[in-house]
C-alpha positions in Angstrom: 100.7 104.0 94.1 102.8 104.0 97.4 102.2 101.4 99.9 101.5 102.2 103.7 100.8 100.1 106.8 97.9 101.0 108.7 97.4 100.7 112.4 94.9 97.9 113.5 91.8 99.3 115.1 91.1 98.2 118.6 87.9 96.2 119.1 85.1 98.5 120.3 86.7 101.7 119.3 84.2 104.4 118.9 84.7 107.0 116.1 82.6 110.1 115.7 82.5 112.8 113.0 80.1 115.7 112.2 77.1 115.1 110.0 75.3 118.5 109.4 72.4 116.9 107.5 71.6 113.9 109.6 72.7 111.1 111.8 73.6 107.7 110.5 71.9 105.3 112.9 72.9 101.5 113.1 70.1 100.9 110.7 72.0 102.8 108.2 69.6 105.7 107.5 69.9 109.4 108.0 67.5 111.2 110.3 67.4 114.9 111.5 70.2 115.3 114.0 73.5 117.2 114.6 76.0 114.5 114.8 76.5 110.8 114.0 78.2 108.0 115.8 79.8 105.1 114.1 78.8 101.8 115.4 80.7 100.2 118.1 81.9 96.6 116.7 80.3 93.6 118.5 83.7 91.8 118.1 86.5 91.4 115.5 87.6 88.6 113.3 90.8 88.3 111.3 90.3 87.3 107.5 93.2 85.5 106.0 91.6 84.7 102.6 88.5 86.2 101.0 85.3 85.1 102.1 82.7 84.2 99.6 79.1 85.2 100.4 76.0 84.1 98.7 72.4 84.8 99.7 71.9 87.3 102.7 74.6 87.5 105.4 74.1 89.7 108.6 77.3 90.1 110.5 75.7 91.9 113.6 78.2 94.6 113.4 81.2 92.3 113.6 84.5 94.0 112.4 86.3 92.0 109.9 90.0 93.1 109.0 92.6 91.7 106.8 95.6 89.3 108.0 98.1 87.4 106.2 97.8 87.9 102.6 95.0 90.3 103.1 96.7 92.3 105.8 99.3 94.5 104.0 97.2 97.6 104.2 98.6 98.6 100.8 97.2 100.3 97.7 98.0 97.2 95.5 95.3 97.1 92.8 95.7 93.2 92.4 95.1 92.4 96.1 91.9 90.4 97.1 89.0 91.6 98.8 87.7 90.8 102.4 84.4 89.8 101.1 83.4 88.6 97.6 79.5 88.4 96.8 78.1 86.2 94.3 75.4 87.8 92.1 72.2 88.7 94.1 74.2 88.5 97.6 73.2 90.8 100.4 75.5 91.8 103.1 74.3 93.6 106.3 75.7 95.3 109.2 79.3 94.8 109.0 82.3 97.0 109.6 85.4 96.5 107.6 88.4 97.3 109.7 92.1 97.8 109.1 93.9 96.4 107.2 90.9 96.4 104.7 92.7 94.9 101.7 90.3 95.6 98.6 87.4 95.7 100.7 84.2 94.2 99.0 83.7 92.9 95.6 80.4 92.3 94.0 80.5 89.9 91.0 77.2 90.9 89.9 74.1 92.7 91.3 74.3 93.1 95.1 73.3 95.0 98.1 75.3 96.5 100.9 73.3 97.7 103.8 74.7 99.4 106.8 78.4 98.6 105.9 81.2 100.8 107.5 84.7 101.1 106.4 87.0 102.4 109.0 90.1 102.8 107.0 89.7 102.1 103.0 92.4 100.0 101.5 92.5 100.2 97.8 88.7 100.6 97.5 86.0 100.2 99.7 83.8 98.1 97.2 84.3 97.3 93.5 81.1 96.3 91.4 81.6 93.9 88.6 79.3 92.0 86.1 78.6 92.2 82.5 74.9 92.6 82.4 73.4 95.9 81.8 70.5 95.0 84.1 72.7 94.6 87.1 71.5 96.9 90.3 74.1 97.4 92.8 72.6 99.0 96.0 74.6 100.5 98.9 72.2 101.8 101.6 73.4 103.5 104.7 77.0 103.2 106.2 80.2 105.2 105.9 83.7 105.1 104.8 86.9 107.1 105.7 90.5 107.5 104.6 90.2 106.3 101.1 93.4 107.8 99.5 92.1 106.8 96.0 88.4 105.7 95.5 85.7 104.8 97.9 83.5 103.0 95.2 85.0 101.6 92.1 82.6 100.8 89.3 83.8 98.3 86.9 80.9 96.4 85.7 77.8 97.3 83.8 74.4 98.4 85.0 73.3 100.8 87.7 74.8 101.8 91.0 72.5 103.4 93.7 74.2 104.7 96.8 71.9 106.5 99.4 72.3 107.5 103.2 76.2 107.3 103.2 78.9 109.4 104.8 82.4 109.6 103.3 85.4 111.4 105.0 88.8 112.1 103.4 88.9 110.4 100.2 90.0 110.9 96.5 86.9 110.0 94.5 83.7 108.9 96.0 82.4 106.8 93.0 84.4 106.3 89.8 83.1 104.6 86.6 86.3 102.8 85.6 88.2 105.0 83.2 90.4 102.4 81.6 89.2 99.1 82.1 89.8 96.4 79.3 86.0 95.9 78.9 83.9 99.2 79.0 80.3 99.5 79.6 77.7 102.2 79.7 77.1 102.9 83.6 74.4 104.7 85.5 75.1 106.1 88.9 72.6 107.7 91.3 73.7 109.3 94.7 71.0 110.6 97.0 71.5 111.7 100.5 75.2 111.8 100.7 77.6 113.6 103.0 81.1 114.2 101.7 83.6 115.7 104.3 86.7 117.5 103.0 89.3 116.5 102.1 87.8 115.0 99.0 88.6 115.6 95.3 85.5 114.5 93.5 82.3 113.0 94.3 81.6 111.3 91.0 83.8 110.5 87.9 82.0 109.3 84.6 82.9 108.5 81.1 81.1 110.6 78.7 82.2 108.8 75.8 80.5 105.5 76.8 77.2 107.1 77.6 77.5 107.2 81.6 75.4 109.5 83.6 75.3 110.6 87.2 72.4 111.9 89.1 73.0 113.8 92.4 70.4 114.5 94.9 70.8 116.0 98.5 74.5 116.1 98.5 76.1 117.8 101.5 79.8 118.9 101.3 81.3 119.7 104.6 84.3 121.7 105.3 85.2 122.6 102.0 85.0 126.4 102.2 86.8 127.0 98.9 84.4 124.8 97.0 87.5 122.7 95.7 85.5 119.3 95.8 84.3 118.6 92.2 80.6 117.2 92.2 80.8 115.7 88.9 84.0 115.2 86.8 83.8 113.8 83.2 86.3 111.9 81.3 87.0 110.3 78.0 87.4 106.5 79.1 89.4 104.0 77.3 90.0 100.4 77.3 93.8 100.5 76.8 94.7 100.9 80.5 96.1 104.4 79.8 95.0 107.2 82.2 91.8 108.8 80.8 91.7 112.4 79.8 89.2 114.8 81.5 86.3 116.1 79.7 84.8 119.1 81.6 82.9 119.3 84.9 79.7 120.3 86.1 76.0 119.7 85.5 74.8 119.5 81.9 71.6 117.5 82.1 72.9 114.5 80.1 76.0 113.1 81.8 76.0 115.0 85.0 72.5 115.6 86.3 71.8 117.8 89.2 71.1 121.4 90.1 72.6 123.9 92.2 70.0 123.2 94.9 71.2 119.5 95.1 74.5 120.5 96.5 74.9 122.0 100.0 77.8 123.4 101.5 78.4 123.3 105.5 
């Protein structure tokens, strides 16, 4: 991947973008309205080494951004995250600024509540852990400028994402296509707004039994309907690029109906 240096975001900067289906409030929920306002940071803190989080941490809308080894702003697959969550950890009300390094890593089941990424680095969040009982929850928040993926699902279990807005990305959620250890993964997306440009909402591996359920998905600005709601792949554990295996709802791997996808 090519590297790029992203400008540091000024404290208190306010960014807005259109939301056709609702407004994302500071609580991280969608409610009937015509526009959303990204939260204003309560302050900014440079992060020079990964912060480990256990239990529940409420950042009060503090902006965290990478510095030093975490401040390259590159697409390096091996760079560290800003936050690393222990199994069962909960992070609330935080803005991941720029540079964002590799965002947030969950080492097991975790909850991300009202988390905002102003300029995604490699990935916004990566979900790890080998237990099929792991449940990863993303509730509220938003992410912009993910040249590759927003959420990378490498572990086992179930990922639930709701009330979330993404703008300008490659893939919104990707089940790892070529991890050394592969698992069956279940992805549930509910009340998501994806603003073009974006290539895929979700990518899953049919050969490992993945499934993705999409509900209340609104795609904005994609008049040609280029964005793929659900891309199927044949995954592998060799590190090779996975091959595609079709697109669209099938009731088994990609679970949604035409009424679940709205274009604005």
